[in-house]
C-alpha positions as CSV (number, residue, x, y, z in Angstrom):
1,X,-6.1,-11.9,11.3
2,X,-5.5,-12.3,7.1
3,X,-5.3,-9.3,4.8
4,X,-3.4,-8.7,1.5
5,X,-0.7,-7.2,3.1
6,X,1.5,-8.0,6.3
7,X,4.2,-5.8,7.6
8,X,6.9,-7.5,9.0
9,X,9.7,-6.2,11.1
10,X,12.7,-7.4,13.2
11,X,10.3,-8.7,16.3
12,X,6.9,-7.4,15.2
13,X,4.2,-7.9,12.6
14,X,1.7,-5.4,11.5
15,X,-1.7,-6.4,9.0
16,X,-2.7,-3.7,6.9
17,X,-6.0,-3.5,4.6
18,X,-4.4,-2.0,1.4
19,X,-1.4,-0.8,0.0
20,X,-2.0,2.8,1.2
21,X,-2.0,1.5,5.0
22,X,0.7,-0.9,4.4
23,X,2.8,2.2,3.3
24,X,1.6,4.0,6.1
25,X,2.7,1.9,8.5
26,X,5.8,1.3,7.1
27,X,6.3,4.7,7.6
28,X,5.4,4.9,11.0
29,X,7.0,1.8,12.7
30,X,9.8,3.5,13.1
31,X,12.2,0.2,11.9
32,X,13.4,-2.1,9.0
33,X,10.2,-3.8,7.4
34,X,9.6,-6.0,5.0
35,X,5.6,-5.4,3.4
36,X,4.7,-8.8,2.2
37,X,1.3,-8.8,-0.7
38,X,0.9,-10.2,-4.2
39,X,0.3,-8.7,-7.3
40,X,-3.2,-7.3,-7.0
41,X,-3.9,-9.3,-3.8
42,X,-4.5,-12.9,-6.1
43,X,-1.2,-13.0,-7.8
44,X,2.5,-14.2,-7.8
45,X,3.8,-12.6,-4.0
46,X,4.9,-9.1,-4.3
47,X,7.6,-7.5,-1.1
48,X,9.1,-4.4,-0.7
49,X,11.3,-3.4,2.0
50,X,12.0,-0.3,3.8
51,X,15.3,0.3,5.1
52,X,17.1,2.8,6.9
53,X,13.7,5.0,6.4
54,X,13.7,4.4,2.3
55,X,11.8,2.0,0.4
56,X,13.6,-0.3,-1.4
57,X,12.1,-2.4,-4.4
58,X,9.7,-2.0,-7.3
59,X,6.4,-2.0,-7.7
60,X,3.1,0.0,-8.4
61,X,0.2,1.2,-6.5
62,X,-2.9,1.5,-8.3
63,X,-5.8,3.7,-7.1
64,X,-9.0,2.9,-9.1
65,X,-11.4,5.1,-7.0
66,X,-10.4,8.6,-7.2
67,X,-10.1,10.0,-3.6
68,X,-12.1,12.7,-3.1
69,X,-14.7,9.6,-3.6
70,X,-12.3,7.4,-0.9
71,X,-14.6,7.7,1.8
72,X,-18.0,7.3,-0.3
73,X,-17.4,3.4,0.4
74,X,-13.7,3.1,2.3
75,X,-14.0,-0.4,2.5
76,X,-14.5,-0.7,-1.6
77,X,-11.4,2.0,-1.6
78,X,-9.3,-0.5,0.7
79,X,-10.5,-3.4,-1.1
80,X,-9.0,-2.2,-4.4
81,X,-6.1,0.0,-3.4
82,X,-3.6,-2.6,-4.2
83,X,0.3,-3.4,-5.3
84,X,1.2,-4.7,-8.7
85,X,4.4,-5.4,-10.4
86,X,3.7,-4.0,-14.1
87,X,1.1,-2.0,-15.9
88,X,0.1,-5.2,-17.5
89,X,-0.8,-6.8,-14.4
90,X,-3.3,-3.4,-13.5
91,X,-4.2,-3.9,-16.9
92,X,-5.5,-7.6,-16.6
93,X,-6.4,-7.1,-12.9
94,X,-8.9,-4.2,-14.0
95,X,-10.3,-6.4,-16.9
96,X,-11.3,-9.3,-14.6
97,X,-12.7,-7.1,-12.2
98,X,-14.4,-4.8,-14.1
99,X,-12.6,-2.2,-12.4
100,X,-11.4,1.3,-14.2
101,X,-7.8,1.5,-14.5
102,X,-7.3,5.4,-13.0
103,X,-4.2,6.5,-11.2
104,X,-0.8,4.6,-11.0
105,X,1.8,5.3,-8.7
106,X,5.2,3.9,-8.7
107,X,5.6,3.1,-4.9
108,X,9.1,4.9,-4.9
109,X,7.3,8.1,-6.1
110,X,4.6,7.6,-3.7
111,X,7.1,7.0,-0.7
112,X,7.6,10.5,0.1
113,X,3.9,11.4,0.2
114,X,3.4,8.6,2.3
115,X,5.9,9.8,4.9
116,X,4.4,13.4,4.5
117,X,0.6,12.2,5.1
118,X,1.4,9.9,7.9
119,X,4.2,12.0,9.6
120,X,3.7,12.1,13.1
121,X,0.4,9.9,13.1
122,X,2.4,7.4,15.6
123,X,2.9,10.5,17.9
124,X,1.1,10.4,21.3
125,X,0.1,14.0,20.8
126,X,-1.2,13.3,17.2
127,X,-4.7,14.9,16.5
128,X,-6.8,14.0,13.4
């Protein structure tokens, strides 16, 4: 399987379709991981690490589709929810793909929200 995001653990690897899911996997696996992607899914390599339950590294995550509309077309939402190294990279990507720039968060600022959101999703008792 080939996706824009790979989450590498010590002995296992997971695939994710978007930045949101990659960060979610990183919160759930219970081990140190490296998330590998590329700037805007088509640029220079971009890695970030989770060590001891904390996100290390720099980067941005762009949410070009308002979350209230995420489920209108979840494939398009995931396809556009990507990671970047700079605001200028986001601007260039948006111009190339004719996408409106919207919500941009640093990965570090996004991390606590993702940990709360995904919380106990890996628990056998978790229910949607």
